[in-house]
N, C-alpha and C positions, 0 to 999 in steps of 0.2 A: 771581668769581664766574658769570663766560661761562663758565667750565668749566665747571660744575656744567651750569646751560642746555646745552649742549649733550652733556654726559652722560643727562639725562636722554630727549632728545630723540632721541639718538640706543638709548637703552632703548628709548623707547616706540615706531618705528620697528620695533624690533627685534621684539616682541612683536605689532607690526599684521602684519607680515610672515608671522610661527608661526603665527598663526590662536589668540591666549592662549585657554588650556585654562578659562581662567574663566567665558568669555561663551560655550561650546560647550554643548548643550544634551546633556544624558547620555540613552542611549537606554536605553529598556527591554529587558530579554532578552524575547525573541518561546516561548511558551508551545509546550515540543513534544510531540506524539503518536507513538506508535508504532502502527506500522501492525498491524492485527491479522488483516488479510487479505490478499488482493494475486489478480488473477485472471493465472493461467500461461496458458490460452488455449483452446483450441477444440478438442473431437476432432475427427475425421479420420478415421479408420478403426477401425473394431471389429471384432478379430477373437476370435469367442468362441470358435470351436473351440482357440486357444492361448491362451485367457484374458489379452488384452490389448488395450488402446490406442493407439493415435499420435495425439499433441496436436501441433499448428500452434503452436507458442512463439515468434509473432513479435520480439517483442522478445530472444531468445539471450536470455535468462536463466540462468545455471545454477543447476540446482534439484540438489541432492547426490541418489544413489542412496539409494533408503529413504524419500524423505520424503511423506508422507501427501497426497493432495490428493482433493478433491471434485468429481465432473462433477456440475453443477446445469444446471434449466430456466431457462427465461429469465423464469421467476417463483421462482428462489431457493429452488425447492424439491430438493434432494438427491435422488436418483438412484441414485447408484453410489461407490463409497469407491474408491482407486488407490493406488496404492505404484510411485514412480517407478524405473523400471529403467535399470541402464546404457548399453545402446543409444539413440543421437543421432546426425544428422546433419544439417546445419543448421539449419532452424526448427523443427525436426520432434525431438520426444521421444515415448518409449516409459514406461506405465506398465500395471503388472499389474493387473488385476482384480480386487479382495477380495470387495468385496460389488455386488449391483443388476445393473441391464443399463444400462450409457452407450449412450446414440448419436449419430449422426454430427452435428454442427453443435453437440451441448451446452456449453454453458461448465465449464471447468474451474479450479475455486476451491483458494486455499493458504488454510490456516485457522490463526493460531498456535496454539498449545496455554499456556492460562495456567494458572500451576500452581495446586493446589489445595491452598484453606487446611484446616487439619484440622477434621473433619467436616464439610466440603462436599459436598456433591450434585452428582455430574459431568455436565456438561452434553451434551447428546444431538446437540450440533453438532459435526463432526467438525474434528480440530485437525491439527497434525504437529509432531515433535517438533523440526524440525533448521531454521533458517533457510532461506531460499533462498542466501544468500549468505555462509554461517558467522557471520554475528552474531546477537549477540541482539535486534537489533530494524532499522528502519529509522527514518528523523526526516520529519516532513512538517508544514507550516504545519496549526496548528488550526483545525478545520470552527469553522463558529458556529455555534448553538447552535438554531437556530431554522430549519429548512428549508422553504419554500415547500412546499405539495404543487399536483402538475399533475392536474384530471379531467380530461374531457372526456364528455359527454352524449351517446347513440346518438344519429346521426342527424347532428350537429354537426359543421362543419370546425372547429369552434373551440374553444380549450382554456382552461378557466378556474384561473385561478392564485389559492390564497388560503393564509393560517396551517393549520400542521396541530392 
């Protein structure tokens, strides 16, 4: 009888030392969201004679040649469509101007091309056919459904935050 007590005591200590899985809470998998757009950088130089732009790409992400990019104003208005060309140097890459009139300082964006369902109309937003890293999508944490809006009134130094 004494040996049974010792074995139960030893088994109990082993269960406590290893952290018995019975008492652990199972973690729910985090929902994943694929990135549909990314900031490439900013237009640093525009050469209209040779029809290309120089883009400052501070994170040095590699963008495959031929990737379609978009130059946008700070307000998000599309002003030019660009296509990545092979020339690169340090934190700079070049892109040919496909259409529009880009200007120095404008934001350069990459938009993921979504496959169209049968009979669906193509959106007017710019798209890219190749992902920047050669994979089909990036994974990021899910954003909250409601994002508060920020508004300022003219002449007021403070901003008010409210629900959308």
